[in-house]
KOLGU-152985 format. One line per 5 residues: number of its first residue (from 0); their letters; for each residue x, y, z of C-alpha. Coordinates in pm, 1 decimal. Layout:
residues N
NUM	A	X/Y/Z; ...;
end
This chain:
residues 249
0	MMIRN	22439.0/10178.4/7484.4; 22292.3/10389.0/7794.5; 21977.8/10471.3/7666.4; 21876.2/10185.0/7502.3; 21936.9/9988.2/7837.4;
5	ATLII	21670.7/10275.4/8043.3; 21436.3/10180.3/7809.1; 21390.7/9822.0/7819.4; 21410.7/9900.8/8268.2; 21131.5/10131.5/8199.4;
10	AALFL	20935.0/9881.5/8006.8; 20957.9/9649.4/8236.4; 20857.1/9812.8/8494.3; 20591.2/9909.5/8356.5; 20469.8/9579.1/8285.3;
15	AGCAA	20531.1/9429.3/8625.9; 20329.3/9728.2/8689.1; 20038.4/9623.1/8475.3; 20107.7/9253.0/8641.3; 20091.8/9381.8/9014.9;
20	RPRPE	19733.6/9477.0/8946.0; 19538.3/9223.2/9113.5; 19326.7/9025.6/8881.9; 18894.1/9051.6/8855.1; 18704.1/8818.0/9026.0;
25	TLPPP	18556.0/8590.8/8860.3; 18179.2/8645.6/8671.9; 17908.5/8424.6/8787.7; 17827.3/8189.1/8445.9; 17486.8/8422.0/8298.1;
30	EPLPE	17199.8/8297.5/8424.7; 17014.9/8100.6/8158.8; 16761.7/8294.2/7970.9; 16369.2/8188.6/8020.3; 16166.4/7938.3/7863.2;
35	PAVEL	15995.9/8005.2/7512.1; 15606.0/8057.6/7677.0; 15416.2/7731.7/7610.6; 15098.0/7885.4/7436.5; 14822.7/7626.7/7600.6;
40	EEEIL	14510.1/7520.0/7437.1; 14206.4/7709.8/7524.9; 14003.2/7528.7/7710.2; 13664.6/7546.0/7591.9; 13433.1/7542.8/7869.5;
45	EPVEV	13071.0/7402.3/7826.9; 12771.3/7703.3/7862.9; 12650.9/7685.6/8236.8; 12206.5/7675.3/8202.1; 12148.3/7941.1/8520.4;
50	VEIVP	11829.7/7855.4/8692.9; 11687.8/8170.6/8852.1; 11590.7/8045.9/9218.5; 11219.7/8235.7/9289.3; 11101.8/8233.9/9667.7;
55	EVEPV	10802.8/7997.5/9691.6; 10526.9/8256.2/9832.1; 10266.1/8127.9/10055.8; 9889.2/8182.3/9872.8; 9717.0/8371.1/10070.0;
60	EKRDL	9390.8/8243.1/10212.6; 9094.0/8390.7/10076.1; 8815.3/8254.5/10311.6; 8550.8/8489.0/10421.3; 8554.8/8624.5/10760.9;
65	TWEEI	8313.9/8620.5/10987.3; 8204.2/8910.7/11153.1; 8347.9/8796.1/11501.3; 8662.4/8704.5/11382.0; 8646.6/9072.0/11181.2;
70	RELGT	8619.5/9194.3/11553.3; 8912.2/9024.8/11665.4; 9081.6/9144.1/11457.5; 9044.5/9501.8/11661.7; 9147.1/9633.4/12025.1;
75	TYQVR	8970.6/9759.3/12306.1; 8913.1/10129.3/12311.9; 8721.1/10321.6/12597.4; 8476.0/10612.1/12541.9; 8609.5/10948.8/12613.2;
80	PGDTL	8385.3/11240.1/12705.3; 8299.8/11440.0/12380.6; 8389.9/11122.1/12192.5; 8122.9/11014.3/11897.5; 8095.0/10710.7/11699.8;
85	SGIAR	8224.0/10859.9/11369.8; 8494.8/11103.1/11525.8; 8623.1/10751.1/11684.5; 8561.3/10612.3/11344.0; 8715.6/10917.3/11102.2;
90	RMRVG	9090.9/10847.1/11381.7; 9050.6/10509.0/11273.7; 9071.6/10517.2/10929.7; 8689.0/10301.5/10899.8; 8391.7/10333.6/10801.8;
95	TGLLA	8149.6/10441.4/11101.9; 7923.3/10168.4/11050.6; 8174.6/9904.8/11069.9; 8244.9/10014.2/11457.1; 7860.2/10028.2/11458.0;
100	RINNI	7829.7/9637.0/11336.6; 8108.1/9494.2/11541.7; 7967.8/9666.4/11877.9; 7607.6/9578.7/11828.8; 7506.9/9909.8/11834.4;
105	ENPDL	7235.4/10010.4/11620.7; 7200.2/10395.9/11705.5; 7563.2/10519.3/11625.9; 7473.0/10851.9/11823.1; 7423.6/10675.5/12147.7;
110	IRSGQ	7772.6/10580.6/12282.3; 7851.4/10728.5/12661.8; 8185.5/10822.5/12813.3; 8342.7/10508.6/13014.8; 8172.7/10251.1/12751.3;
115	SLRVI	8465.5/9995.9/12604.9; 8427.2/9924.4/12194.4; 8568.7/9694.4/11950.9; 8795.2/9890.3/11729.3; 8972.4/9785.2/11438.5;
120	EGPFR	9335.3/10033.0/11291.9; 9230.0/10073.2/10881.9; 9226.0/10178.1/10654.4; 9068.6/9857.6/10500.8; 9145.2/9886.4/10111.3;
125	IEVDK	8954.1/9770.9/9758.5; 9047.3/9529.2/9488.1; 8849.8/9479.0/9164.6; 8990.1/9177.4/8978.1; 8794.7/9210.7/8629.8;
130	SEREL	8859.0/8894.1/8464.6; 8740.4/8697.5/8792.9; 8430.1/8978.4/8814.0; 8503.5/9001.8/9183.7; 8542.6/9245.1/9417.0;
135	SVWLE	8810.7/9172.1/9736.9; 8837.9/9393.7/10104.3; 9162.7/9351.4/10274.8; 9316.8/9482.6/10596.2; 9716.5/9526.2/10445.1;
140	DKFIR	9793.9/9203.4/10361.6; 9485.3/8983.5/10570.1; 9225.6/8924.2/10339.4; 8865.6/9010.5/10475.5; 8593.1/8956.6/10277.3;
145	SYPVS	8510.5/8876.6/9861.9; 8223.3/8968.5/9667.0; 8071.8/8885.0/9310.9; 8055.1/9230.2/9086.1; 7924.8/9303.1/8749.1;
150	LGIYD	8095.6/9553.5/8533.0; 8124.1/9788.0/8254.6; 7970.6/9701.8/7902.8; 8198.7/9747.5/7631.6; 8461.6/9681.8/7924.8;
155	STPEG	8442.1/10069.3/7973.3; 8472.3/9994.1/8343.3; 8812.4/10224.9/8457.1; 9170.7/10000.4/8550.6; 9401.2/10079.9/8735.3;
160	EFEVL	9477.2/10277.1/9152.5; 9208.5/10478.1/9250.9; 9034.2/10581.4/9604.5; 8716.9/10722.4/9774.2; 8646.4/10987.8/9678.4;
165	RKLVE	8277.1/11027.5/9826.5; 8039.1/10776.3/9993.1; 7623.7/10874.5/9944.6; 7346.9/10720.8/10118.3; 7048.1/10691.7/9827.8;
170	PAWTD	7230.8/10960.6/9597.8; 6985.9/11039.5/9347.7; 7080.0/10920.1/9044.2; 7062.2/11061.7/8646.3; 6941.0/10862.2/8411.7;
175	PYHRR	7259.0/10889.3/8098.0; 7052.9/10814.1/7786.9; 6761.0/11017.6/7919.6; 6887.4/11244.9/8134.2; 6571.7/11146.0/8374.3;
180	VVTAD	6653.0/11196.9/8746.8; 6609.3/10896.3/8933.1; 6518.8/10875.3/9353.0; 6590.2/10569.0/9600.0; 6191.7/10525.2/9612.8;
185	DPDYP	6137.4/10435.1/9239.0; 6093.0/10128.4/9113.9; 6349.3/10189.5/8842.4; 6629.3/10351.6/9106.7; 6973.4/10142.5/8988.4;
190	LGTRW	7196.5/10177.5/9237.1; 7054.5/9990.9/9587.7; 7153.5/10190.8/9841.1; 7528.1/10326.1/9876.1; 7737.8/10491.9/9627.8;
195	IEFKS	8107.5/10472.8/9658.3; 8229.7/10718.6/9429.3; 8621.7/10683.1/9281.2; 8662.4/10870.4/8971.5; 8460.5/11170.7/8929.4;
200	PPGAY	8238.4/11383.0/8729.9; 8170.7/11429.4/8435.6; 8150.5/11036.3/8405.8; 8184.2/10976.5/8762.7; 8241.2/10631.4/8834.2;
205	GIHGT	8159.5/10404.0/9154.8; 8055.4/10107.1/9340.3; 7679.4/10080.5/9424.5; 7388.2/9777.5/9487.5; 7232.8/9595.3/9241.5;
210	HEEET	6904.7/9413.1/9320.8; 6951.0/9245.3/8937.4; 7129.5/8913.9/9040.6; 7078.5/8772.1/8693.2; 7348.6/9021.9/8596.6;
215	LGEEV	7657.9/8894.8/8848.5; 7957.3/8808.4/8633.4; 7783.8/9017.6/8313.6; 7918.1/9321.5/8139.3; 7580.8/9550.1/8195.8;
220	SFGCV	7679.9/9844.5/8383.6; 7768.7/10172.3/8231.7; 8122.1/10102.2/8407.4; 8028.3/10126.6/8788.2; 8114.7/9798.3/8991.6;
225	RLLHP	7790.0/9636.5/9055.9; 7746.7/9424.8/9405.1; 7416.8/9258.2/9466.1; 7244.1/9468.0/9732.1; 7277.0/9449.9/10051.9;
230	AEEEV	7688.5/9378.2/9964.4; 7737.1/9660.4/9881.8; 7602.3/9832.6/10243.4; 7868.3/9565.4/10387.4; 8202.7/9758.9/10202.3;
235	YDFVT	8063.7/10106.4/10191.4; 8098.4/10068.3/10598.9; 8426.8/9914.9/10591.7; 8607.6/10234.8/10406.7; 8645.6/10584.3/10471.8;
240	LGSPI	8716.1/10882.7/10195.1; 9077.4/10778.9/10110.7; 9031.2/10422.7/10125.0; 9209.0/10305.5/9827.4; 9055.6/10115.1/9544.0;
245	LIRP	9273.5/9930.0/9302.4; 9113.7/9779.2/8942.5; 9294.4/9514.9/8775.2; 9220.4/9434.2/8412.8;
end
């Protein structure tokens, strides 16, 4: 009987101990589940036309300058002891004849120390537009003068970028058909008075003069560019060895 009472007492104490433990804190309610994602309809955008904005470029005024206007493009230079007109022109990268023209010098060998000259710094460049049958002279982006030309038969005038390789006054010319040498005193001499070579032999090409005005604008040469005499002398005076030449289709 005593054993049974002891068992009941132990069981009561055990239960009382369990009941004596603090009750757990009340847990917060569970967070609501996120709403199911709603699939949005894809917005269909109308194609947008892309307009390329091209800046307007001022057209270059192509008006032939007078020699006085060309002179004003230069600066004043005082001739020093030992200077020659050809030496000054070489330093300025222009033809000697150009300095003689803008300074009204008849004899390029007669300049003196202390003399004031007007000089222009080059190089000038040449552009030939085959479609327009035109040769133009430029100083950087400054238009100087233009001249009508005749070109090679069967579109034989070459195209591309060249430079002045040689400058000659009244050189002998060899007829490519008959191999006959023609000199400047011959009535059949076809070069005017100047030769500006831009493609070397064999098959040399150059810019030169002609007395046949009726051929301007035509394809009549062996590939060279012809100007009506004495226009070739002006072009000759602008350029020097190495001056750029561009021939466009």
